[in-house]
SEPAKOL-220642 format. One record per residue: residue number from 1; x, y, z of N, C-alpha, C in turn; residue in three letters. Coordinates in nm, 4 decimals. Layout:
N
<node><n>NUM</n><n_px>X</n_px><n_py>Y</n_py><n_pz>Z</n_pz><ca_px>X</ca_px><ca_py>Y</ca_py><ca_pz>Z</ca_pz><c_px>X</c_px><c_py>Y</c_py><c_pz>Z</c_pz><res>ALA</res></node>
...
! end
This chain:
82
<node><n>1</n><n_px>0.0824</n_px><n_py>-0.1189</n_py><n_pz>0.0000</n_pz><ca_px>0.0000</ca_px><ca_py>0.0000</ca_py><ca_pz>0.0000</ca_pz><c_px>0.0869</c_px><c_py>0.1255</c_py><c_pz>0.0000</c_pz><res>UNK</res></node>
<node><n>2</n><n_px>0.1900</n_px><n_py>0.1281</n_py><n_pz>0.0788</n_pz><ca_px>0.2764</ca_px><ca_py>0.2450</ca_py><ca_pz>0.0863</ca_pz><c_px>0.3531</c_px><c_py>0.2676</c_py><c_pz>-0.0429</c_pz><res>UNK</res></node>
<node><n>3</n><n_px>0.3747</n_px><n_py>0.1634</n_py><n_pz>-0.1211</n_pz><ca_px>0.4496</ca_px><ca_py>0.1792</ca_py><ca_pz>-0.2450</ca_pz><c_px>0.3722</c_px><c_py>0.2573</c_py><c_pz>-0.3502</c_pz><res>UNK</res></node>
<node><n>4</n><n_px>0.2404</n_px><n_py>0.2646</n_py><n_pz>-0.3371</n_pz><ca_px>0.1576</ca_px><ca_py>0.3381</ca_py><ca_pz>-0.4324</ca_pz><c_px>0.1541</c_px><c_py>0.4877</c_py><c_pz>-0.4044</c_pz><res>UNK</res></node>
<node><n>5</n><n_px>0.1939</n_px><n_py>0.5280</n_py><n_pz>-0.2858</n_pz><ca_px>0.1889</ca_px><ca_py>0.6686</ca_py><ca_pz>-0.2480</ca_pz><c_px>0.3155</c_px><c_py>0.7401</c_py><c_pz>-0.2936</c_pz><res>UNK</res></node>
<node><n>6</n><n_px>0.3004</n_px><n_py>0.8664</n_py><n_pz>-0.3266</n_pz><ca_px>0.4157</ca_px><ca_py>0.9474</ca_py><ca_pz>-0.3647</ca_pz><c_px>0.4941</c_px><c_py>0.9860</c_py><c_pz>-0.2407</c_pz><res>UNK</res></node>
<node><n>7</n><n_px>0.6235</n_px><n_py>0.9917</n_py><n_pz>-0.2543</n_pz><ca_px>0.7066</ca_px><ca_py>1.0398</ca_py><ca_pz>-0.1446</ca_pz><c_px>0.6900</c_px><c_py>1.1903</c_py><c_pz>-0.1334</c_pz><res>UNK</res></node>
<node><n>8</n><n_px>0.7317</n_px><n_py>1.2462</n_py><n_pz>-0.0224</n_pz><ca_px>0.7121</ca_px><ca_py>1.3888</ca_py><ca_pz>0.0038</ca_pz><c_px>0.7799</c_px><c_py>1.4764</c_py><c_pz>-0.1002</c_pz><res>UNK</res></node>
<node><n>9</n><n_px>0.8948</n_px><n_py>1.4332</n_py><n_pz>-0.1553</n_pz><ca_px>0.9669</ca_px><ca_py>1.5174</ca_py><ca_pz>-0.2502</ca_pz><c_px>0.9320</c_px><c_py>1.4865</c_py><c_pz>-0.3955</c_pz><res>UNK</res></node>
<node><n>10</n><n_px>0.8450</n_px><n_py>1.3896</n_py><n_pz>-0.4184</n_pz><ca_px>0.8032</ca_px><ca_py>1.3581</ca_py><ca_pz>-0.5556</ca_pz><c_px>0.6772</c_px><c_py>1.4363</c_py><c_pz>-0.5890</c_pz><res>UNK</res></node>
<node><n>11</n><n_px>0.6618</n_px><n_py>1.4660</n_py><n_pz>-0.7153</n_pz><ca_px>0.5393</ca_px><ca_py>1.5316</ca_py><ca_pz>-0.7589</ca_pz><c_px>0.5018</c_px><c_py>1.4809</c_py><c_pz>-0.8967</c_pz><res>UNK</res></node>
<node><n>12</n><n_px>0.3789</n_px><n_py>1.4938</n_py><n_pz>-0.9292</n_pz><ca_px>0.3311</ca_px><ca_py>1.4524</ca_py><ca_pz>-1.0600</ca_pz><c_px>0.3547</c_px><c_py>1.5663</c_py><c_pz>-1.1568</c_pz><res>UNK</res></node>
<node><n>13</n><n_px>0.4251</n_px><n_py>1.5398</n_py><n_pz>-1.2627</n_pz><ca_px>0.4532</ca_px><ca_py>1.6432</ca_py><ca_pz>-1.3624</ca_pz><c_px>0.3382</c_px><c_py>1.6476</c_py><c_pz>-1.4635</c_pz><res>UNK</res></node>
<node><n>14</n><n_px>0.2907</n_px><n_py>1.7677</n_py><n_pz>-1.4964</n_pz><ca_px>0.1821</ca_px><ca_py>1.7772</ca_py><ca_pz>-1.5937</ca_pz><c_px>0.2297</c_px><c_py>1.7418</c_py><c_pz>-1.7341</c_pz><res>UNK</res></node>
<node><n>15</n><n_px>0.1399</n_px><n_py>1.6882</n_py><n_pz>-1.8122</n_pz><ca_px>0.1719</ca_px><ca_py>1.6586</ca_py><ca_pz>-1.9509</ca_pz><c_px>0.1263</c_px><c_py>1.7769</c_py><c_pz>-2.0352</c_pz><res>UNK</res></node>
<node><n>16</n><n_px>0.2152</n_px><n_py>1.8227</n_py><n_pz>-2.1197</n_pz><ca_px>0.1833</ca_px><ca_py>1.9367</ca_py><ca_pz>-2.2035</ca_pz><c_px>0.1325</c_px><c_py>1.8901</c_py><c_pz>-2.3386</c_pz><res>UNK</res></node>
<node><n>17</n><n_px>0.0921</n_px><n_py>1.9827</n_py><n_pz>-2.4190</n_pz><ca_px>0.0214</ca_px><ca_py>1.9502</ca_py><ca_pz>-2.5423</ca_pz><c_px>0.0976</c_px><c_py>1.8543</c_py><c_pz>-2.6327</c_pz><res>UNK</res></node>
<node><n>18</n><n_px>0.0217</n_px><n_py>1.7654</n_py><n_pz>-2.6914</n_pz><ca_px>0.0762</ca_px><ca_py>1.6675</ca_py><ca_pz>-2.7849</ca_pz><c_px>0.0007</c_px><c_py>1.6755</c_py><c_pz>-2.9169</c_pz><res>UNK</res></node>
<node><n>19</n><n_px>-0.0566</n_px><n_py>1.7909</n_py><n_pz>-2.9461</n_pz><ca_px>-0.1340</ca_px><ca_py>1.8109</ca_py><ca_pz>-3.0680</ca_pz><c_px>-0.0788</c_px><c_py>1.9318</c_py><c_pz>-3.1426</c_pz><res>UNK</res></node>
<node><n>20</n><n_px>-0.1044</n_px><n_py>1.9372</n_py><n_pz>-3.2724</n_pz><ca_px>-0.0529</ca_px><ca_py>2.0477</ca_py><ca_pz>-3.3529</ca_pz><c_px>-0.1512</c_px><c_py>2.1646</c_py><c_pz>-3.3533</c_pz><res>UNK</res></node>
<node><n>21</n><n_px>-0.1037</n_px><n_py>2.2779</n_py><n_pz>-3.3966</n_pz><ca_px>-0.1867</ca_px><ca_py>2.3977</ca_py><ca_pz>-3.4068</ca_pz><c_px>-0.3009</c_px><c_py>2.3750</c_py><c_pz>-3.5061</c_pz><res>UNK</res></node>
<node><n>22</n><n_px>-0.2723</n_px><n_py>2.3039</n_py><n_pz>-3.6155</n_pz><ca_px>-0.3744</ca_px><ca_py>2.2771</ca_py><ca_pz>-3.7175</ca_pz><c_px>-0.4882</c_px><c_py>2.1938</c_py><c_pz>-3.6603</c_pz><res>UNK</res></node>
<node><n>23</n><n_px>-0.4536</n_px><n_py>2.0916</n_py><n_pz>-3.5828</n_pz><ca_px>-0.5558</ca_px><ca_py>2.0049</ca_py><ca_pz>-3.5233</ca_pz><c_px>-0.6401</c_px><c_py>2.0844</c_py><c_pz>-3.4241</c_pz><res>UNK</res></node>
<node><n>24</n><n_px>-0.5760</n_px><n_py>2.1721</n_py><n_pz>-3.3487</n_pz><ca_px>-0.6483</ca_px><ca_py>2.2563</ca_py><ca_pz>-3.2536</ca_pz><c_px>-0.7486</c_px><c_py>2.3452</c_py><c_pz>-3.3265</c_pz><res>UNK</res></node>
<node><n>25</n><n_px>-0.7065</n_px><n_py>2.4053</n_py><n_pz>-3.4373</n_pz><ca_px>-0.7956</ca_px><ca_py>2.4921</ca_py><ca_pz>-3.5144</ca_pz><c_px>-0.9139</c_px><c_py>2.4145</c_py><c_pz>-3.5710</c_pz><res>UNK</res></node>
<node><n>26</n><n_px>-0.8898</n_px><n_py>2.2929</n_py><n_pz>-3.6184</n_pz><ca_px>-0.9974</ca_px><ca_py>2.2100</ca_py><ca_pz>-3.6732</ca_pz><c_px>-1.0977</c_px><c_py>2.1746</c_py><c_pz>-3.5638</c_pz><res>UNK</res></node>
<node><n>27</n><n_px>-1.0487</n_px><n_py>2.1371</n_py><n_pz>-3.4461</n_pz><ca_px>-1.1365</ca_px><ca_py>2.1024</ca_py><ca_pz>-3.3346</ca_pz><c_px>-1.2208</c_px><c_py>2.2214</c_py><c_pz>-3.2911</c_pz><res>UNK</res></node>
<node><n>28</n><n_px>-1.1580</n_px><n_py>2.3376</n_py><n_pz>-3.2804</n_pz><ca_px>-1.2293</ca_px><ca_py>2.4589</ca_py><ca_pz>-3.2402</ca_pz><c_px>-1.3351</c_px><c_py>2.4948</c_py><c_pz>-3.3436</c_pz><res>UNK</res></node>
<node><n>29</n><n_px>-1.3007</n_px><n_py>2.4835</n_py><n_pz>-3.4709</n_pz><ca_px>-1.3956</ca_px><ca_py>2.5159</ca_py><ca_pz>-3.5774</ca_pz><c_px>-1.5163</c_px><c_py>2.4219</c_py><c_pz>-3.5744</c_pz><res>UNK</res></node>
<node><n>30</n><n_px>-1.4915</n_px><n_py>2.2938</n_py><n_pz>-3.5500</n_pz><ca_px>-1.6010</ca_px><ca_py>2.1957</ca_py><ca_pz>-3.5447</ca_pz><c_px>-1.6979</c_px><c_py>2.2277</c_py><c_pz>-3.4312</c_pz><res>UNK</res></node>
<node><n>31</n><n_px>-1.6451</n_px><n_py>2.2665</n_py><n_pz>-3.3161</n_pz><ca_px>-1.7307</ca_px><ca_py>2.3005</ca_py><ca_pz>-3.2024</ca_pz><c_px>-1.8021</c_px><c_py>2.4330</c_py><c_pz>-3.2267</c_pz><res>UNK</res></node>
<node><n>32</n><n_px>-1.7308</n_px><n_py>2.5310</n_py><n_pz>-3.2798</n_pz><ca_px>-1.7899</ca_px><ca_py>2.6630</ca_py><ca_pz>-3.3048</ca_pz><c_px>-1.9044</c_px><c_py>2.6557</c_py><c_pz>-3.4051</c_pz><res>UNK</res></node>
<node><n>33</n><n_px>-1.8920</n_px><n_py>2.5660</n_py><n_pz>-3.5021</n_pz><ca_px>-1.9974</ca_px><ca_py>2.5500</ca_py><ca_pz>-3.6028</ca_pz><c_px>-2.1118</c_px><c_py>2.4617</c_py><c_pz>-3.5542</c_pz><res>UNK</res></node>
<node><n>34</n><n_px>-2.0976</n_px><n_py>2.4034</n_py><n_pz>-3.4350</n_pz><ca_px>-2.2036</ca_px><ca_py>2.3208</ca_py><ca_pz>-3.3787</ca_pz><c_px>-2.2072</c_px><c_py>2.1783</c_py><c_pz>-3.4319</c_pz><res>UNK</res></node>
<node><n>35</n><n_px>-2.1004</n_px><n_py>2.1353</n_py><n_pz>-3.5003</n_pz><ca_px>-2.0975</ca_px><ca_py>1.9996</ca_py><ca_pz>-3.5545</ca_pz><c_px>-2.0684</c_px><c_py>1.8954</c_py><c_pz>-3.4490</c_pz><res>UNK</res></node>
<node><n>36</n><n_px>-2.0098</n_px><n_py>1.9366</n_py><n_pz>-3.3370</n_pz><ca_px>-1.9763</ca_px><ca_py>1.8428</ca_py><ca_pz>-3.2306</ca_pz><c_px>-1.9678</c_px><c_py>1.9177</c_py><c_pz>-3.0981</c_pz><res>UNK</res></node>
<node><n>37</n><n_px>-1.9530</n_px><n_py>1.8429</n_py><n_pz>-2.9895</n_pz><ca_px>-1.9368</ca_px><ca_py>1.9036</ca_py><ca_pz>-2.8575</ca_pz><c_px>-1.7884</c_px><c_py>1.9102</c_py><c_pz>-2.8227</c_pz><res>UNK</res></node>
<node><n>38</n><n_px>-1.7564</n_px><n_py>1.9838</n_py><n_pz>-2.7180</n_pz><ca_px>-1.6164</ca_px><ca_py>1.9934</ca_py><ca_pz>-2.6745</ca_pz><c_px>-1.5640</c_px><c_py>1.8557</c_py><c_pz>-2.6345</c_pz><res>UNK</res></node>
<node><n>39</n><n_px>-1.6463</n_px><n_py>1.7792</n_py><n_pz>-2.5646</n_pz><ca_px>-1.6031</ca_px><ca_py>1.6471</ca_py><ca_pz>-2.5187</ca_pz><c_px>-1.5765</c_px><c_py>1.5535</c_py><c_pz>-2.6367</c_pz><res>UNK</res></node>
<node><n>40</n><n_px>-1.6662</n_px><n_py>1.5517</n_py><n_pz>-2.7355</n_pz><ca_px>-1.6468</ca_px><ca_py>1.4643</ca_py><ca_pz>-2.8518</ca_pz><c_px>-1.5267</c_px><c_py>1.5096</c_py><c_pz>-2.9349</c_pz><res>UNK</res></node>
<node><n>41</n><n_px>-1.5045</n_px><n_py>1.6403</n_py><n_pz>-2.9442</n_pz><ca_px>-1.3876</ca_px><ca_py>1.6912</ca_py><ca_pz>-3.0166</ca_pz><c_px>-1.2594</c_px><c_py>1.6508</c_py><c_pz>-2.9449</c_pz><res>UNK</res></node>
<node><n>42</n><n_px>-1.2621</n_px><n_py>1.6511</n_py><n_pz>-2.8125</n_pz><ca_px>-1.1458</ca_px><ca_py>1.6069</ca_py><ca_pz>-2.7348</ca_pz><c_px>-1.1138</c_px><c_py>1.4613</c_py><c_pz>-2.7659</c_pz><res>UNK</res></node>
<node><n>43</n><n_px>-1.2152</n_px><n_py>1.3765</n_py><n_pz>-2.7706</n_pz><ca_px>-1.1956</ca_px><ca_py>1.2347</ca_py><ca_pz>-2.7988</ca_pz><c_px>-1.1457</c_px><c_py>1.2128</c_py><c_pz>-2.9418</c_pz><res>UNK</res></node>
<node><n>44</n><n_px>-1.1971</n_px><n_py>1.2900</n_py><n_pz>-3.0340</n_pz><ca_px>-1.1640</ca_px><ca_py>1.2729</ca_py><ca_pz>-3.1760</ca_pz><c_px>-1.0276</c_px><c_py>1.3311</c_py><c_pz>-3.2126</c_pz><res>UNK</res></node>
<node><n>45</n><n_px>-0.9971</n_px><n_py>1.4520</n_py><n_pz>-3.1646</n_pz><ca_px>-0.8775</ca_px><ca_py>1.5243</ca_py><ca_pz>-3.2079</ca_pz><c_px>-0.7625</c_px><c_py>1.5229</c_py><c_pz>-3.1065</c_pz><res>UNK</res></node>
<node><n>46</n><n_px>-0.7906</n_px><n_py>1.4859</n_py><n_pz>-2.9820</n_pz><ca_px>-0.6859</ca_px><ca_py>1.4821</ca_py><ca_pz>-2.8813</ca_pz><c_px>-0.6523</c_px><c_py>1.6168</c_py><c_pz>-2.8209</c_pz><res>UNK</res></node>
<node><n>47</n><n_px>-0.7366</n_px><n_py>1.7151</n_py><n_pz>-2.8421</n_pz><ca_px>-0.7180</ca_px><ca_py>1.8481</ca_py><ca_pz>-2.7837</ca_pz><c_px>-0.8066</c_px><c_py>1.8552</c_py><c_pz>-2.6593</c_pz><res>UNK</res></node>
<node><n>48</n><n_px>-0.7540</n_px><n_py>1.8979</n_py><n_pz>-2.5448</n_pz><ca_px>-0.8354</ca_px><ca_py>1.9029</ca_py><ca_pz>-2.4230</ca_pz><c_px>-0.9627</c_px><c_py>1.9851</c_py><c_pz>-2.4406</c_pz><res>UNK</res></node>
<node><n>49</n><n_px>-1.0724</n_px><n_py>1.9352</n_py><n_pz>-2.3847</n_pz><ca_px>-1.2010</ca_px><ca_py>2.0034</ca_py><ca_pz>-2.3970</ca_pz><c_px>-1.1950</c_px><c_py>2.1437</c_py><c_pz>-2.3369</c_pz><res>UNK</res></node>
<node><n>50</n><n_px>-1.1214</n_px><n_py>2.1602</n_py><n_pz>-2.2285</n_pz><ca_px>-1.1105</ca_px><ca_py>2.2928</ca_py><ca_pz>-2.1657</ca_pz><c_px>-1.0426</c_px><c_py>2.3923</c_py><c_pz>-2.2590</c_pz><res>UNK</res></node>
<node><n>51</n><n_px>-0.9422</n_px><n_py>2.3471</n_py><n_pz>-2.3330</n_pz><ca_px>-0.8727</ca_px><ca_py>2.4335</ca_py><ca_pz>-2.4286</ca_pz><c_px>-0.9685</c_px><c_py>2.4756</c_py><c_pz>-2.5398</c_pz><res>UNK</res></node>
<node><n>52</n><n_px>-1.0421</n_px><n_py>2.3805</n_py><n_pz>-2.5926</n_pz><ca_px>-1.1386</ca_px><ca_py>2.4102</ca_py><ca_pz>-2.6992</ca_pz><c_px>-1.2431</c_px><c_py>2.5082</c_py><c_pz>-2.6476</c_pz><res>UNK</res></node>
<node><n>53</n><n_px>-1.2939</n_px><n_py>2.4826</n_py><n_pz>-2.5280</n_pz><ca_px>-1.3983</ca_px><ca_py>2.5671</ca_py><ca_pz>-2.4699</ca_pz><c_px>-1.3484</c_px><c_py>2.7105</c_py><c_pz>-2.4507</c_pz><res>UNK</res></node>
<node><n>54</n><n_px>-1.2241</n_px><n_py>2.7280</n_py><n_pz>-2.4028</n_pz><ca_px>-1.1696</ca_px><ca_py>2.8636</ca_py><ca_pz>-2.3825</ca_pz><c_px>-1.1588</c_px><c_py>2.9402</c_py><c_pz>-2.5141</c_pz><res>UNK</res></node>
<node><n>55</n><n_px>-1.1179</n_px><n_py>2.8718</n_py><n_pz>-2.6205</n_pz><ca_px>-1.1037</ca_px><ca_py>2.9389</ca_py><ca_pz>-2.7496</ca_pz><c_px>-1.2407</c_px><c_py>2.9732</c_py><c_pz>-2.8071</c_pz><res>UNK</res></node>
<node><n>56</n><n_px>-1.3342</n_px><n_py>2.8792</n_py><n_pz>-2.7988</n_pz><ca_px>-1.4692</ca_px><ca_py>2.9023</ca_py><ca_pz>-2.8532</ca_pz><c_px>-1.5386</c_px><c_py>3.0158</c_py><c_pz>-2.7775</c_pz><res>UNK</res></node>
<node><n>57</n><n_px>-1.5214</n_px><n_py>3.0208</n_py><n_pz>-2.6457</n_pz><ca_px>-1.5855</ca_px><ca_py>3.1261</ca_py><ca_pz>-2.5657</ca_pz><c_px>-1.5165</c_px><c_py>3.2610</c_py><c_pz>-2.5787</c_pz><res>UNK</res></node>
<node><n>58</n><n_px>-1.3969</n_px><n_py>3.2629</n_py><n_pz>-2.6367</n_pz><ca_px>-1.3287</ca_px><ca_py>3.3887</ca_py><ca_pz>-2.6627</ca_pz><c_px>-1.2345</c_px><c_py>3.4351</c_py><c_pz>-2.5534</c_pz><res>UNK</res></node>
<node><n>59</n><n_px>-1.2117</n_px><n_py>3.3535</n_py><n_pz>-2.4508</n_pz><ca_px>-1.1199</ca_px><ca_py>3.3975</ca_py><ca_pz>-2.3458</ca_pz><c_px>-0.9735</c_px><c_py>3.3763</c_py><c_pz>-2.3847</c_pz><res>UNK</res></node>
<node><n>60</n><n_px>-0.9467</n_px><n_py>3.2960</n_py><n_pz>-2.4880</n_pz><ca_px>-0.8124</ca_px><ca_py>3.2760</ca_py><ca_pz>-2.5422</ca_pz><c_px>-0.8191</c_px><c_py>3.2785</c_py><c_pz>-2.6945</c_pz><res>UNK</res></node>
<node><n>61</n><n_px>-0.7131</n_px><n_py>3.3253</n_py><n_pz>-2.7574</n_pz><ca_px>-0.7040</ca_px><ca_py>3.3217</ca_py><ca_pz>-2.9027</ca_pz><c_px>-0.6617</c_px><c_py>3.1814</c_py><c_pz>-2.9458</c_pz><res>UNK</res></node>
<node><n>62</n><n_px>-0.6861</n_px><n_py>3.1487</n_py><n_pz>-3.0712</n_pz><ca_px>-0.6513</ca_px><ca_py>3.0158</ca_py><ca_pz>-3.1227</ca_pz><c_px>-0.5013</c_px><c_py>2.9953</c_py><c_pz>-3.1230</c_pz><res>UNK</res></node>
<node><n>63</n><n_px>-0.4250</n_px><n_py>3.1002</n_py><n_pz>-3.1481</n_pz><ca_px>-0.2803</ca_px><ca_py>3.0855</ca_py><ca_pz>-3.1654</ca_pz><c_px>-0.1992</c_px><c_py>3.1275</c_py><c_pz>-3.0422</c_pz><res>UNK</res></node>
<node><n>64</n><n_px>-0.2521</n_px><n_py>3.1074</n_py><n_pz>-2.9227</n_pz><ca_px>-0.1812</ca_px><ca_py>3.1413</ca_py><ca_pz>-2.8002</ca_pz><c_px>-0.0615</c_px><c_py>3.0489</c_py><c_pz>-2.7828</c_pz><res>UNK</res></node>
<node><n>65</n><n_px>0.0533</n_px><n_py>3.1069</n_py><n_pz>-2.7539</n_pz><ca_px>0.1759</ca_px><ca_py>3.0305</ca_py><ca_pz>-2.7329</ca_pz><c_px>0.2049</c_px><c_py>3.0235</c_py><c_pz>-2.5840</c_pz><res>UNK</res></node>
<node><n>66</n><n_px>0.2623</n_px><n_py>2.9131</n_py><n_pz>-2.5400</n_pz><ca_px>0.3000</ca_px><ca_py>2.8983</ca_py><ca_pz>-2.3997</ca_pz><c_px>0.4340</c_px><c_py>2.9670</c_py><c_pz>-2.3748</c_pz><res>UNK</res></node>
<node><n>67</n><n_px>0.4565</n_px><n_py>3.0085</n_py><n_pz>-2.2520</n_pz><ca_px>0.5851</ca_px><ca_py>3.0637</ca_py><ca_pz>-2.2136</ca_pz><c_px>0.5929</c_px><c_py>3.2137</c_py><c_pz>-2.2332</c_pz><res>UNK</res></node>
<node><n>68</n><n_px>0.7065</n_px><n_py>3.2702</n_py><n_pz>-2.1975</n_pz><ca_px>0.7230</ca_px><ca_py>3.4151</ca_py><ca_pz>-2.2096</ca_pz><c_px>0.7392</c_px><c_py>3.4584</c_py><c_pz>-2.3555</c_pz><res>UNK</res></node>
<node><n>69</n><n_px>0.7143</n_px><n_py>3.5843</n_py><n_pz>-2.3807</n_pz><ca_px>0.7325</ca_px><ca_py>3.6386</ca_py><ca_pz>-2.5152</ca_pz><c_px>0.8820</c_px><c_py>3.6423</c_py><c_pz>-2.5481</c_pz><res>UNK</res></node>
<node><n>70</n><n_px>0.9128</n_px><n_py>3.6362</n_py><n_pz>-2.6758</n_pz><ca_px>1.0528</ca_px><ca_py>3.6376</ca_py><ca_pz>-2.7172</ca_pz><c_px>1.1127</c_px><c_py>3.7763</c_py><c_pz>-2.6982</c_pz><res>UNK</res></node>
<node><n>71</n><n_px>1.2407</n_px><n_py>3.7807</n_py><n_pz>-2.6739</n_pz><ca_px>1.3108</ca_px><ca_py>3.9073</ca_py><ca_pz>-2.6539</ca_pz><c_px>1.3613</c_px><c_py>3.9605</c_py><c_pz>-2.7873</c_pz><res>UNK</res></node>
<node><n>72</n><n_px>1.4144</n_px><n_py>3.8718</n_py><n_pz>-2.8695</n_pz><ca_px>1.4683</ca_px><ca_py>3.9099</ca_py><ca_pz>-2.9995</ca_pz><c_px>1.3673</c_px><c_py>3.8846</c_py><c_pz>-3.1100</c_pz><res>UNK</res></node>
<node><n>73</n><n_px>1.3712</n_px><n_py>3.9684</n_py><n_pz>-3.2130</n_pz><ca_px>1.2883</ca_px><ca_py>3.9431</ca_py><ca_pz>-3.3303</ca_pz><c_px>1.3551</c_px><c_py>3.8321</c_py><c_pz>-3.4118</c_pz><res>UNK</res></node>
<node><n>74</n><n_px>1.2833</n_px><n_py>3.7749</n_py><n_pz>-3.5061</n_pz><ca_px>1.3400</ca_px><ca_py>3.6692</ca_py><ca_pz>-3.5901</ca_pz><c_px>1.4603</c_px><c_py>3.7218</c_py><c_pz>-3.6682</c_pz><res>UNK</res></node>
<node><n>75</n><n_px>1.4545</n_px><n_py>3.8476</n_py><n_pz>-3.7107</n_pz><ca_px>1.5639</ca_px><ca_py>3.9085</ca_py><ca_pz>-3.7854</ca_pz><c_px>1.6901</c_px><c_py>3.9170</c_py><c_pz>-3.6978</c_pz><res>UNK</res></node>
<node><n>76</n><n_px>1.6748</n_px><n_py>3.9617</n_py><n_pz>-3.5740</n_pz><ca_px>1.7884</ca_px><ca_py>3.9704</ca_py><ca_pz>-3.4827</ca_pz><c_px>1.8432</c_px><c_py>3.8323</c_py><c_pz>-3.4500</c_pz><res>UNK</res></node>
<node><n>77</n><n_px>1.7552</n_px><n_py>3.7365</n_py><n_pz>-3.4314</n_pz><ca_px>1.7997</ca_px><ca_py>3.6005</ca_py><ca_pz>-3.3995</ca_pz><c_px>1.8772</c_px><c_py>3.5397</c_py><c_pz>-3.5155</c_pz><res>UNK</res></node>
<node><n>78</n><n_px>1.8290</n_px><n_py>3.5590</n_py><n_pz>-3.6380</n_pz><ca_px>1.9007</ca_px><ca_py>3.5079</ca_py><ca_pz>-3.7544</ca_pz><c_px>2.0369</c_px><c_py>3.5747</c_py><c_pz>-3.7725</c_pz><res>UNK</res></node>
<node><n>79</n><n_px>2.0440</n_px><n_py>3.7038</n_py><n_pz>-3.7404</n_pz><ca_px>2.1702</ca_px><ca_py>3.7772</ca_py><ca_pz>-3.7497</ca_pz><c_px>2.2724</c_px><c_py>3.7210</c_py><c_pz>-3.6506</c_pz><res>UNK</res></node>
<node><n>80</n><n_px>2.2287</n_px><n_py>3.6906</n_py><n_pz>-3.5294</n_pz><ca_px>2.3160</ca_px><ca_py>3.6339</ca_py><ca_pz>-3.4281</ca_pz><c_px>2.3591</c_px><c_py>3.4915</c_py><c_pz>-3.4626</c_pz><res>UNK</res></node>
<node><n>81</n><n_px>2.2753</n_px><n_py>3.4190</n_py><n_pz>-3.5301</n_pz><ca_px>2.3032</ca_px><ca_py>3.2802</ca_py><ca_pz>-3.5648</ca_pz><c_px>2.4132</c_px><c_py>3.2695</c_py><c_pz>-3.6712</c_pz><res>UNK</res></node>
<node><n>82</n><n_px>2.4286</n_px><n_py>3.3749</n_py><n_pz>-3.7505</n_pz><ca_px>2.5296</ca_px><ca_py>3.3708</ca_py><ca_pz>-3.8600</ca_pz><c_px>2.6682</c_px><c_py>3.3861</c_py><c_pz>-3.8117</c_pz><res>UNK</res></node>
! end
């Protein structure tokens, strides 16, 4: 029984997205058009229902990126890479 419990210093790490931006857009479009529900879109496309719901309700944009904004522009980054 004790082997199933997490130790005090262990934690469960969250799993981050495993779907592409295109698949997310297709799932959101299907729900927005009323062709399916958020739950069925989650099962079909692998995009979390909460993510689809936030985009459809307008609290998040479709192309939201995780993490902080970039400091350098693509032009500056390419210049440094050369």
